[in-house]
N, CA and C atoms as a LAMMPS dump frame, in Angstrom:
ITEM: TIMESTEP
0
ITEM: NUMBER OF ATOMS
633
ITEM: BOX BOUNDS ff ff ff
-5.0000000000000000e+02 5.0000000000000000e+02
-5.0000000000000000e+02 5.0000000000000000e+02
-5.0000000000000000e+02 5.0000000000000000e+02
ITEM: ATOMS id mol type element x y z
1 1 1 N -181.315 410.998 231.715
2 1 2 C -180.108 412.01 232.322
3 1 3 C -179.656 411.31 231.056
4 2 1 N -178.561 412.526 230.184
5 2 2 C -178.072 412.663 228.974
6 2 3 C -176.91 412.762 229.94
7 3 1 N -175.779 411.913 228.895
8 3 2 C -174.379 412.198 229.409
9 3 3 C -173.468 412.76 228.06
10 4 1 N -172.721 413.196 228.665
11 4 2 C -171.887 414.331 227.767
12 4 3 C -171.001 413.542 226.947
13 5 1 N -170.088 414.554 225.977
14 5 2 C -168.946 413.26 225.323
15 5 3 C -167.657 413.192 226.553
16 6 1 N -167.943 413.692 227.012
17 6 2 C -166.772 413.263 228.256
18 6 3 C -166.882 411.99 229.063
19 7 1 N -168.189 412.037 229.795
20 7 2 C -169.118 410.966 230.419
21 7 3 C -169.291 410.339 229.653
22 8 1 N -169.651 409.792 228.552
23 8 2 C -169.627 408.807 227.623
24 8 3 C -168.159 408.237 227.5
25 9 1 N -166.796 409.122 226.996
26 9 2 C -166.206 408.347 227.251
27 9 3 C -165.38 407.557 228.325
28 10 1 N -166.072 408.657 229.57
29 10 2 C -165.338 407.988 230.716
30 10 3 C -165.756 406.573 231.006
31 11 1 N -167.651 406.476 230.759
32 11 2 C -168.419 405.166 230.907
33 11 3 C -167.665 404.281 229.976
34 12 1 N -166.898 404.391 229.22
35 12 2 C -166.282 403.572 228.099
36 12 3 C -165.402 402.822 228.526
37 13 1 N -164.455 403.7 229.591
38 13 2 C -163.223 403.469 229.92
39 13 3 C -161.936 404.357 228.645
40 14 1 N -162.851 405.3 228.678
41 14 2 C -161.213 406.106 227.496
42 14 3 C -160.955 407.389 228.324
43 15 1 N -161.135 407.719 229.458
44 15 2 C -160.558 408.321 230.369
45 15 3 C -158.702 409.14 230.293
46 16 1 N -158.216 407.989 229.859
47 16 2 C -156.787 408.12 229.892
48 16 3 C -156.157 408.403 228.585
49 17 1 N -157.01 406.733 227.503
50 17 2 C -156.593 407.769 226.259
51 17 3 C -156.745 409.063 225.369
52 18 1 N -156.35 409.542 224.424
53 18 2 C -157.003 410.898 223.844
54 18 3 C -158.275 410.071 223.576
55 19 1 N -159.29 411.126 223.789
56 19 2 C -160.825 411.449 223.539
57 19 3 C -160.915 411.431 222.127
58 20 1 N -160.261 411.742 221.04
59 20 2 C -160.552 411.463 219.768
60 20 3 C -160.52 410.176 219.392
61 21 1 N -158.854 409.873 219.597
62 21 2 C -158.673 408.211 219.326
63 21 3 C -159.868 406.969 220.015
64 22 1 N -160.098 407.469 221.144
65 22 2 C -161.635 406.375 221.657
66 22 3 C -162.364 406.984 220.62
67 23 1 N -163.001 407.687 220.396
68 23 2 C -164.241 407.843 220.331
69 23 3 C -164.275 407.029 218.246
70 24 1 N -163.155 407.45 217.994
71 24 2 C -162.574 406.544 216.683
72 24 3 C -162.763 405.263 217.023
73 25 1 N -162.329 404.698 217.957
74 25 2 C -162.56 403.106 217.986
75 25 3 C -163.929 402.432 218.293
76 26 1 N -164.685 403.525 219.346
77 26 2 C -165.81 402.94 219.1
78 26 3 C -166.57 402.848 218.481
79 27 1 N -166.501 404.025 217.332
80 27 2 C -167.153 403.571 215.423
81 27 3 C -166.689 403.425 214.834
82 28 1 N -165.575 402.507 215.079
83 28 2 C -165.493 402.026 213.986
84 28 3 C -166.165 400.714 213.061
85 29 1 N -166.047 400.769 212.245
86 29 2 C -166.986 399.834 211.212
87 29 3 C -167.018 398.755 211.64
88 30 1 N -168.072 397.049 211.374
89 30 2 C -167.758 395.852 211.117
90 30 3 C -166.777 395.481 210.282
91 31 1 N -165.942 394.344 210.653
92 31 2 C -165.157 394.342 209.881
93 31 3 C -166.233 393.406 208.991
94 32 1 N -165.444 392.849 207.331
95 32 2 C -166.345 392.328 206.359
96 32 3 C -166.23 391.28 206.518
97 33 1 N -167.287 390.787 206.332
98 33 2 C -167.38 388.955 206.166
99 33 3 C -167.403 388.189 205.135
100 34 1 N -167.412 386.685 205.089
101 34 2 C -167.763 385.991 204.086
102 34 3 C -166.378 386.592 202.655
103 35 1 N -165.605 386.872 203.057
104 35 2 C -164.258 386.918 201.947
105 35 3 C -163.949 386.005 201.047
106 36 1 N -164.216 386.162 199.709
107 36 2 C -163.783 384.873 198.898
108 36 3 C -163.161 385.058 197.961
109 37 1 N -162.271 384.731 197.292
110 37 2 C -161.552 385.137 195.971
111 37 3 C -161.658 383.517 194.885
112 38 1 N -162.396 384.694 193.763
113 38 2 C -163.354 383.825 192.262
114 38 3 C -162.484 384.293 191.414
115 39 1 N -162.751 383.763 190.16
116 39 2 C -162.149 383.712 188.752
117 39 3 C -160.43 383.946 188.754
118 40 1 N -159.936 382.674 189.155
119 40 2 C -158.533 382.271 189.541
120 40 3 C -157.563 382.329 188.442
121 41 1 N -156.946 383.307 187.691
122 41 2 C -156.049 382.822 186.99
123 41 3 C -154.505 382.8 187.582
124 42 1 N -153.762 382.596 186.195
125 42 2 C -151.996 382.933 186.821
126 42 3 C -152.294 384.233 187.057
127 43 1 N -152.287 385.628 186.714
128 43 2 C -151.77 386.522 187.362
129 43 3 C -152.798 387.247 187.591
130 44 1 N -154.002 387.212 188.198
131 44 2 C -155.222 387.556 188.458
132 44 3 C -156.263 386.946 189.038
133 45 1 N -156.96 387.732 189.776
134 45 2 C -158.02 386.898 190.694
135 45 3 C -159.013 387.727 191.123
136 46 1 N -160.252 387.358 191.752
137 46 2 C -161.029 388.338 191.795
138 46 3 C -161.138 388.362 193.54
139 47 1 N -161.387 389.521 194.475
140 47 2 C -161.718 389.517 195.928
141 47 3 C -163.016 390.145 196.277
142 48 1 N -164.151 389.255 196.599
143 48 2 C -165.209 390.058 196.936
144 48 3 C -165.593 389.861 198.672
145 49 1 N -166.633 390.591 199.337
146 49 2 C -167.002 390.209 200.499
147 49 3 C -168.184 391.197 200.681
148 50 1 N -168.819 390.845 201.978
149 50 2 C -170.181 391.299 202.367
150 50 3 C -169.668 392.018 203.694
151 51 1 N -170.738 392.98 203.552
152 51 2 C -169.936 393.956 204.61
153 51 3 C -171.919 393.917 205.627
154 52 1 N -172.127 394.088 206.915
155 52 2 C -172.961 393.857 207.926
156 52 3 C -173.559 395.273 207.619
157 53 1 N -174.887 395.286 207.536
158 53 2 C -175.851 396.526 207.175
159 53 3 C -175.761 396.993 208.403
160 54 1 N -176.207 397.873 208.53
161 54 2 C -176.286 399.169 209.385
162 54 3 C -175.271 400.618 209.685
163 55 1 N -174.307 400.051 208.677
164 55 2 C -173.152 400.832 209.196
165 55 3 C -173.182 402.069 207.622
166 56 1 N -172.596 402.812 207.942
167 56 2 C -171.927 403.466 206.121
168 56 3 C -170.512 403.494 206.117
169 57 1 N -170.462 402.791 204.946
170 57 2 C -169.125 402.461 204.401
171 57 3 C -169.465 403.449 203.077
172 58 1 N -167.594 403.599 203.271
173 58 2 C -167.108 404.72 202.193
174 58 3 C -165.775 403.759 201.015
175 59 1 N -165.343 403.514 201.736
176 59 2 C -164.233 402.228 200.716
177 59 3 C -163.556 401.482 201.299
178 60 1 N -162.534 400.475 201.093
179 60 2 C -161.977 399.679 201.654
180 60 3 C -160.879 399.625 201.481
181 61 1 N -160.069 398.74 202.386
182 61 2 C -158.496 398.458 202.221
183 61 3 C -158.426 396.927 202.61
184 62 1 N -157.367 396.548 201.548
185 62 2 C -157.079 394.954 200.864
186 62 3 C -155.71 395.279 201.031
187 63 1 N -155.592 393.961 202.311
188 63 2 C -154.233 393.745 202.232
189 63 3 C -153.765 392.694 201.227
190 64 1 N -152.625 392.624 200.719
191 64 2 C -152.354 391.526 200.227
192 64 3 C -150.427 390.827 200.226
193 65 1 N -150.489 390.057 200.692
194 65 2 C -148.89 389.511 201.044
195 65 3 C -149.073 387.802 200.665
196 66 1 N -147.455 387.655 199.374
197 66 2 C -147.33 386.534 199.142
198 66 3 C -146.994 385.799 200.215
199 67 1 N -147.178 384.682 200.45
200 67 2 C -146.702 383.887 201.54
201 67 3 C -145.298 383.695 201.771
202 68 1 N -144.567 383.512 200.869
203 68 2 C -143.071 383.556 200.476
204 68 3 C -142.657 384.638 201.656
205 69 1 N -143.639 385.847 201.771
206 69 2 C -142.848 387.187 202.226
207 69 3 C -142.242 387.978 201.379
208 70 1 N -142.026 387.501 199.729
209 70 2 C -141.289 387.968 198.993
210 70 3 C -141.977 389.735 198.715
211 71 1 N -143.077 389.619 198.609
212 71 2 C -143.72 391.161 198.077
213 71 3 C -144.964 391.019 199.076
214 72 1 N -145.72 392.711 199.249
215 72 2 C -146.545 392.941 200.032
216 72 3 C -147.637 393.891 199.648
217 73 1 N -148.345 394.388 199.209
218 73 2 C -149.171 395.491 198.388
219 73 3 C -150.292 395.787 199.451
220 74 1 N -150.587 397.053 199.747
221 74 2 C -152.012 397.569 199.955
222 74 3 C -152.881 398.135 199.069
223 75 1 N -153.708 397.862 198.836
224 75 2 C -155.007 398.274 197.944
225 75 3 C -155.479 399.244 199.173
226 76 1 N -155.909 400.512 198.694
227 76 2 C -156.786 401.442 199.624
228 76 3 C -157.704 401.958 198.112
229 77 1 N -158.942 402.072 198.71
230 77 2 C -160.175 402.992 197.811
231 77 3 C -161.315 403.578 198.567
232 78 1 N -161.774 404.781 198.628
233 78 2 C -162.685 405.237 199.389
234 78 3 C -163.478 405.945 198.301
235 79 1 N -164.833 406.373 199.186
236 79 2 C -166.215 406.506 198.062
237 79 3 C -165.879 405.992 196.826
238 80 1 N -166.364 404.774 197.215
239 80 2 C -166.778 403.999 196.645
240 80 3 C -168.031 402.742 197.237
241 81 1 N -168.73 402.035 196.714
242 81 2 C -169.772 400.887 197.472
243 81 3 C -169.526 399.68 196.867
244 82 1 N -168.581 400.05 196.302
245 82 2 C -168.068 398.301 195.926
246 82 3 C -167.647 397.235 196.43
247 83 1 N -168.064 395.743 196.156
248 83 2 C -167.532 394.899 197.249
249 83 3 C -166.837 393.902 196.34
250 84 1 N -166.03 394.596 195.757
251 84 2 C -165.184 393.574 195.211
252 84 3 C -163.821 394.101 194.631
253 85 1 N -163.091 393.887 194.4
254 85 2 C -161.69 393.838 193.869
255 85 3 C -160.733 393.302 193.148
256 86 1 N -160.361 393.309 191.736
257 86 2 C -159.585 392.548 190.911
258 86 3 C -157.928 392.901 191.256
259 87 1 N -157.436 391.749 191.608
260 87 2 C -156.002 391.517 192.304
261 87 3 C -155.432 391.314 190.861
262 88 1 N -153.955 392.296 190.13
263 88 2 C -153.194 392.02 189.123
264 88 3 C -151.815 391.881 189.135
265 89 1 N -150.999 391.92 188.357
266 89 2 C -149.858 391.178 188.078
267 89 3 C -149.263 390.336 189.697
268 90 1 N -150.334 389.308 189.493
269 90 2 C -149.901 388.382 190.354
270 90 3 C -148.677 387.425 189.769
271 91 1 N -147.625 386.348 190.437
272 91 2 C -147.319 385.758 190.305
273 91 3 C -147.817 384.308 189.828
274 92 1 N -147.606 383.566 189.019
275 92 2 C -148.228 382.341 188.323
276 92 3 C -148.074 381.215 189.686
277 93 1 N -148.516 380.648 190.065
278 93 2 C -148.341 379.245 191.057
279 93 3 C -147.578 379.874 192.218
280 94 1 N -148.028 380.646 192.353
281 94 2 C -147.999 381.402 193.905
282 94 3 C -148.839 381.501 195.031
283 95 1 N -148.089 381.09 196.362
284 95 2 C -149.341 381.137 197.478
285 95 3 C -149.691 383.029 197.685
286 96 1 N -151.186 382.949 198.341
287 96 2 C -151.112 384.37 198.472
288 96 3 C -152.035 384.291 199.976
289 97 1 N -152.048 385.512 200.716
290 97 2 C -152.82 385.736 201.882
291 97 3 C -153.057 387.198 201.428
292 98 1 N -154.611 387.305 201.636
293 98 2 C -155.301 388.559 201.694
294 98 3 C -156.011 388.792 203.02
295 99 1 N -156.537 390.013 203.277
296 99 2 C -156.778 390.514 204.23
297 99 3 C -158.232 392.011 203.951
298 100 1 N -159.201 392.34 204.211
299 100 2 C -159.857 393.335 203.87
300 100 3 C -160.164 394.259 205.365
301 101 1 N -160.033 395.413 204.873
302 101 2 C -161.069 396.303 205.671
303 101 3 C -161.733 397.14 205.329
304 102 1 N -163.265 397.224 205.833
305 102 2 C -163.959 399.075 205.627
306 102 3 C -163.533 399.792 206.224
307 103 1 N -163.708 400.721 205.439
308 103 2 C -163.58 401.911 205.706
309 103 3 C -165.247 402.865 205.863
310 104 1 N -164.972 403.392 206.925
311 104 2 C -166.113 404.188 207.377
312 104 3 C -165.666 405.412 207.522
313 105 1 N -166.941 406.658 208.084
314 105 2 C -166.726 407.971 208.587
315 105 3 C -165.969 407.937 209.515
316 106 1 N -165.653 407.272 210.43
317 106 2 C -164.939 407.752 211.798
318 106 3 C -163.528 406.532 211.597
319 107 1 N -163.125 405.822 210.411
320 107 2 C -161.829 405.224 210.715
321 107 3 C -162.285 404.226 209.892
322 108 1 N -161.255 403.222 210.113
323 108 2 C -161.282 402.046 209.175
324 108 3 C -161.823 400.457 210.384
325 109 1 N -162.187 399.559 209.492
326 109 2 C -162.514 398.394 210.893
327 109 3 C -161.346 397.433 211.04
328 110 1 N -161.435 396.32 212.024
329 110 2 C -160.313 395.406 211.612
330 110 3 C -160.416 394.412 210.577
331 111 1 N -159.349 394.278 210.561
332 111 2 C -158.981 393.256 209.51
333 111 3 C -159.64 392.158 209.085
334 112 1 N -160.365 391.565 208.148
335 112 2 C -161.241 390.538 208.494
336 112 3 C -160.014 388.879 208.806
337 113 1 N -160.543 388.416 208.388
338 113 2 C -160.399 386.987 208.304
339 113 3 C -159.325 386.672 207.585
340 114 1 N -158.313 385.718 207.802
341 114 2 C -157.146 385.927 206.731
342 114 3 C -157.087 384.957 205.667
343 115 1 N -157.128 385.097 204.216
344 115 2 C -157.678 384.101 202.872
345 115 3 C -156.551 384.06 202.444
346 116 1 N -156.706 382.687 202.287
347 116 2 C -155.28 382.143 201.382
348 116 3 C -155.53 381.529 200.183
349 117 1 N -154.846 381.818 199.123
350 117 2 C -155.818 381.352 197.659
351 117 3 C -154.097 381.092 197.145
352 118 1 N -154.162 380.35 196.066
353 118 2 C -153.329 380.069 195.094
354 118 3 C -153.503 380.329 193.373
355 119 1 N -152.756 380.754 192.903
356 119 2 C -152.834 381.476 191.329
357 119 3 C -152.046 380.21 190.578
358 120 1 N -152.748 380.353 189.398
359 120 2 C -153.005 378.96 188.766
360 120 3 C -151.294 379.25 187.818
361 121 1 N -151.446 377.753 187.457
362 121 2 C -150.135 377.752 186.324
363 121 3 C -150.645 377.936 184.972
364 122 1 N -149.478 378.69 184.12
365 122 2 C -150.293 379.137 183.087
366 122 3 C -150.925 378.532 182.005
367 123 1 N -150.804 376.705 182.095
368 123 2 C -150.908 375.842 181.125
369 123 3 C -152.362 375.652 181.897
370 124 1 N -152.426 376.05 182.896
371 124 2 C -153.941 375.395 183.854
372 124 3 C -155.159 376.251 183.842
373 125 1 N -154.469 377.248 182.897
374 125 2 C -155.808 378.317 183.032
375 125 3 C -157.335 378.215 182.859
376 126 1 N -158.078 378.495 183.473
377 126 2 C -159.267 377.724 183.793
378 126 3 C -160.27 378.771 183.001
379 127 1 N -161.073 378.519 182.485
380 127 2 C -162.162 379.028 180.956
381 127 3 C -162.67 380.184 181.993
382 128 1 N -162.661 381.419 181.199
383 128 2 C -163.751 382.525 181.978
384 128 3 C -164.8 382.749 181.5
385 129 1 N -165.494 383.354 181.875
386 129 2 C -167.038 383.667 180.918
387 129 3 C -166.65 383.938 179.435
388 130 1 N -165.734 384.952 179.411
389 130 2 C -165.614 385.679 178.233
390 130 3 C -164.943 384.313 176.869
391 131 1 N -163.886 383.128 177.494
392 131 2 C -163.594 381.985 176.996
393 131 3 C -165.36 381.455 176.73
394 132 1 N -165.917 380.894 177.824
395 132 2 C -167.365 380.275 177.636
396 132 3 C -168.031 380.815 176.493
397 133 1 N -168.448 382.277 176.648
398 133 2 C -168.872 382.57 175.562
399 133 3 C -168.624 382.469 174.145
400 134 1 N -167.147 383.142 173.783
401 134 2 C -166.824 382.635 172.799
402 134 3 C -166.497 380.893 172.188
403 135 1 N -166.619 380.13 173.199
404 135 2 C -166.613 379.46 172.631
405 135 3 C -168.243 378.617 172.107
406 136 1 N -168.792 379.47 173.097
407 136 2 C -170.255 379.102 172.604
408 136 3 C -171.154 379.526 171.408
409 137 1 N -170.041 380.74 171.022
410 137 2 C -169.967 381.435 169.236
411 137 3 C -169.699 380.764 168.891
412 138 1 N -168.753 379.333 169.146
413 138 2 C -167.87 379.057 167.874
414 138 3 C -168.874 377.947 167.604
415 139 1 N -169.345 377.299 168.656
416 139 2 C -170.017 375.84 168.712
417 139 3 C -171.828 376.156 167.566
418 140 1 N -172.607 377.808 167.984
419 140 2 C -173.069 378.25 167.234
420 140 3 C -172.646 378.426 165.89
421 141 1 N -171.734 378.874 165.57
422 141 2 C -171.223 378.973 163.831
423 141 3 C -170.908 377.308 163.467
424 142 1 N -170.497 376.623 164.139
425 142 2 C -170.187 375.218 163.581
426 142 3 C -171.776 374.507 163.752
427 143 1 N -172.534 374.995 164.13
428 143 2 C -173.958 373.795 164.249
429 143 3 C -174.505 374.797 163.219
430 144 1 N -174.543 376.129 162.635
431 144 2 C -175.047 376.691 161.614
432 144 3 C -174.774 376.159 160.473
433 145 1 N -172.921 376.534 159.961
434 145 2 C -172.414 375.892 159.121
435 145 3 C -173.047 374.336 158.765
436 146 1 N -172.623 373.491 159.639
437 146 2 C -172.984 372.16 159.491
438 146 3 C -174.925 372.084 158.827
439 147 1 N -175.99 373.201 159.515
440 147 2 C -177.136 373.214 159.111
441 147 3 C -177.095 373.475 157.462
442 148 1 N -176.182 374.635 157.277
443 148 2 C -175.966 374.992 155.825
444 148 3 C -175.35 373.627 154.744
445 149 1 N -174.467 373.327 155.429
446 149 2 C -174.417 372.111 154.488
447 149 3 C -175.255 371.107 154.357
448 150 1 N -176.114 370.615 155.387
449 150 2 C -177.338 369.737 155.27
450 150 3 C -178.118 370.106 154.09
451 151 1 N -178.515 371.685 154.379
452 151 2 C -179.713 372.132 153.104
453 151 3 C -178.903 372.166 151.618
454 152 1 N -177.752 372.362 151.812
455 152 2 C -177.216 372.307 150.399
456 152 3 C -177.371 370.78 150.066
457 153 1 N -176.774 370.084 150.565
458 153 2 C -176.487 368.944 150.294
459 153 3 C -178.041 368.023 149.959
460 154 1 N -179.144 368.816 150.607
461 154 2 C -180.939 368.026 149.747
462 154 3 C -180.63 369.244 149.234
463 155 1 N -180.915 370.228 149.004
464 155 2 C -181.216 370.956 147.545
465 155 3 C -180.235 370.236 146.259
466 156 1 N -179.127 369.751 146.716
467 156 2 C -178.957 369.512 145.336
468 156 3 C -179.236 368.021 145.021
469 157 1 N -179.653 366.913 146.11
470 157 2 C -180.299 365.742 145.599
471 157 3 C -181.657 366.233 145.121
472 158 1 N -181.999 366.836 145.388
473 158 2 C -183.233 367.168 144.863
474 158 3 C -183.218 367.649 143.637
475 159 1 N -182.193 368.388 143.139
476 159 2 C -182.362 368.949 141.638
477 159 3 C -181.399 367.703 140.783
478 160 1 N -180.842 366.801 141.387
479 160 2 C -180.645 365.975 140.801
480 160 3 C -181.641 364.852 140.27
481 161 1 N -182.591 364.311 141.533
482 161 2 C -183.888 363.85 140.924
483 161 3 C -184.632 364.367 139.918
484 162 1 N -184.741 365.897 140.234
485 162 2 C -185.853 366.199 138.875
486 162 3 C -185.231 366.551 137.514
487 163 1 N -183.82 366.532 137.298
488 163 2 C -183.004 366.192 136.4
489 163 3 C -183.216 365.113 135.802
490 164 1 N -182.986 364.01 136.549
491 164 2 C -183.112 362.54 135.827
492 164 3 C -184.738 362.886 135.836
493 165 1 N -185.253 362.938 136.214
494 165 2 C -187.239 362.671 135.933
495 165 3 C -187.252 363.141 134.843
496 166 1 N -186.757 364.386 134.329
497 166 2 C -186.937 365.048 133.211
498 166 3 C -186.042 364.646 132.194
499 167 1 N -185.339 363.658 132.413
500 167 2 C -184.562 363.012 131.455
501 167 3 C -185.516 361.853 130.605
502 168 1 N -185.557 360.727 131.473
503 168 2 C -186.637 360.074 131.389
504 168 3 C -188.231 360.541 130.861
505 169 1 N -188.307 361.607 130.893
506 169 2 C -189.781 361.771 130.836
507 169 3 C -189.569 362.117 128.833
508 170 1 N -188.304 363.027 128.781
509 170 2 C -187.922 363.141 127.681
510 170 3 C -187.904 362.219 126.688
511 171 1 N -187.472 360.839 127.06
512 171 2 C -187.19 359.415 126.702
513 171 3 C -188.377 358.93 126.519
514 172 1 N -189.657 359.06 127.101
515 172 2 C -190.426 358.21 127.103
516 172 3 C -191.193 359.17 125.601
517 173 1 N -191.322 360.541 125.909
518 173 2 C -192.302 361.095 125.222
519 173 3 C -191.706 361.018 123.825
520 174 1 N -190.237 361.223 123.271
521 174 2 C -189.793 360.544 121.972
522 174 3 C -190.34 358.928 121.692
523 175 1 N -190.08 358.132 122.292
524 175 2 C -190.385 356.61 122.58
525 175 3 C -191.759 356.492 121.647
526 176 1 N -192.743 357.39 122.617
527 176 2 C -194.157 357.465 121.466
528 176 3 C -194.247 357.97 120.576
529 177 1 N -193.745 359.018 120.223
530 177 2 C -193.752 359.849 119.064
531 177 3 C -193.054 359.081 118.396
532 178 1 N -192.165 358.346 118.021
533 178 2 C -191.929 357.215 116.956
534 178 3 C -192.511 355.811 116.958
535 179 1 N -193.318 355.943 117.788
536 179 2 C -194.13 354.392 117.648
537 179 3 C -195.481 355.484 116.672
538 180 1 N -196.028 356.046 117.146
539 180 2 C -197.02 356.728 116.239
540 180 3 C -196.962 357.177 115.237
541 181 1 N -195.612 357.774 114.981
542 181 2 C -195.086 357.685 113.166
543 181 3 C -195.451 356.356 112.528
544 182 1 N -194.986 355.268 112.992
545 182 2 C -194.652 354.065 112.274
546 182 3 C -196.4 353.725 112.363
547 183 1 N -197.3 354.186 113.144
548 183 2 C -198.732 353.987 112.978
549 183 3 C -199.009 354.52 112.115
550 184 1 N -198.554 355.052 111.507
551 184 2 C -199.536 356.669 110.589
552 184 3 C -198.492 356.659 108.922
553 185 1 N -197.918 354.97 108.876
554 185 2 C -197.673 355.276 107.418
555 185 3 C -198.581 354.839 106.406
556 186 1 N -198.41 355.777 105.188
557 186 2 C -199.514 355.054 103.991
558 186 3 C -199.726 353.736 103.63
559 187 1 N -200.38 353.42 104.023
560 187 2 C -201.024 351.504 103.757
561 187 3 C -200.528 351.546 102.538
562 188 1 N -200.65 351.821 101.281
563 188 2 C -200.451 351.722 100.028
564 188 3 C -199.232 350.98 99.607
565 189 1 N -198.124 351.057 100.694
566 189 2 C -196.798 350.594 100.861
567 189 3 C -197.084 348.962 101.398
568 190 1 N -198.329 348.608 101.868
569 190 2 C -198.585 347.915 102.753
570 190 3 C -199.242 346.788 101.424
571 191 1 N -200.093 347.157 100.44
572 191 2 C -201.446 346.518 99.726
573 191 3 C -201.102 346.856 98.327
574 192 1 N -201.844 346.04 97.4
575 192 2 C -201.392 345.567 96.08
576 192 3 C -201.958 346.532 95.205
577 193 1 N -201.522 347.216 94.087
578 193 2 C -202.036 348.325 93.127
579 193 3 C -203.248 347.836 92.847
580 194 1 N -204.224 348.971 92.443
581 194 2 C -205.757 348.455 92.018
582 194 3 C -204.993 348.733 90.699
583 195 1 N -206.403 348.051 90.241
584 195 2 C -206.309 347.993 88.123
585 195 3 C -207.355 349.112 88.335
586 196 1 N -207.108 349.877 86.8
587 196 2 C -207.565 350.943 86.295
588 196 3 C -208.872 350.187 85.713
589 197 1 N -209.938 350.973 86.322
590 197 2 C -211.415 350.608 85.713
591 197 3 C -211.914 351.256 84.418
592 198 1 N -212.94 351.339 83.623
593 198 2 C -213.451 351.69 82.3
594 198 3 C -212.197 351.194 81.396
595 199 1 N -213.212 352.172 80.252
596 199 2 C -211.976 352.134 78.863
597 199 3 C -212.779 351.846 77.559
598 200 1 N -212.642 351.536 76.794
599 200 2 C -212.795 351.64 75.508
600 200 3 C -212.807 349.892 75.093
601 201 1 N -213.598 348.785 74.558
602 201 2 C -213.857 347.9 74.323
603 201 3 C -213.949 347.9 73.053
604 202 1 N -212.852 346.819 72.792
605 202 2 C -212.259 346.52 70.92
606 202 3 C -213.559 345.4 70.818
607 203 1 N -213.959 345.121 69.73
608 203 2 C -214.557 344.204 69.385
609 203 3 C -214.208 343.526 67.618
610 204 1 N -213.738 342.457 67.403
611 204 2 C -213.136 341.946 66.334
612 204 3 C -214.424 341.623 65.368
613 205 1 N -214.37 342.273 63.894
614 205 2 C -215.029 342.335 62.956
615 205 3 C -214.765 341.272 61.993
616 206 1 N -215.743 339.905 61.929
617 206 2 C -215.373 338.922 61.219
618 206 3 C -215.934 339.026 60.292
619 207 1 N -215.849 338.306 58.896
620 207 2 C -216.426 338.388 57.921
621 207 3 C -215.849 338.993 57.038
622 208 1 N -216.208 338.379 55.234
623 208 2 C -215.609 338.584 54.498
624 208 3 C -215.134 339.941 54.227
625 209 1 N -215.146 340.921 53.179
626 209 2 C -214.902 342.192 52.795
627 209 3 C -215.948 342.627 51.497
628 210 1 N -216.351 343.348 52.014
629 210 2 C -217.208 343.774 51.267
630 210 3 C -218.979 343 51.403
631 211 1 N -219.371 343.374 50.59
632 211 2 C -220.872 342.551 50.706
633 211 3 C -221.341 342.003 48.757
């Protein structure tokens, strides 16, 4: 046996309130869970949450309020499946309270649990992912520069060693050449001159003149 809309509303105790409001309350989506605040900075923060499965969620609404009551902001976005939102223009070193609501086809969910967070001071800024990446690149560049310096130093040392070796080789070669020249000087400078051989012999004729 099937119940009509009016019977279903009466069974749920919705006979007195307007029917549409009662049905909207029945089909309200579940509240977001695991609401967390990350990437805290002095003037911004990121809010993320989870939504229970089984319901069609078309958007979200975030209530942001400073704990001292000086400022309150309401963020609403539809036609999105995002499960995170960046809060901008925050005051540094200030306490905030946020609550998140899911927006479904038939209305909004109840607000999530209140989440408290405090923004950082400008001097206490935590490094973001981009800062870490830049720092890593700087370290890598420093490492590359150090490696280049080491390589250049080693090459200069090798060049100095080769130049010294060539110089010593030239000196040794010149000494050997001088020694060979001294050994090959003419032997006549160190020996007695030879006497000439041969020639005419004079004979003396003795006796009286004529016969």
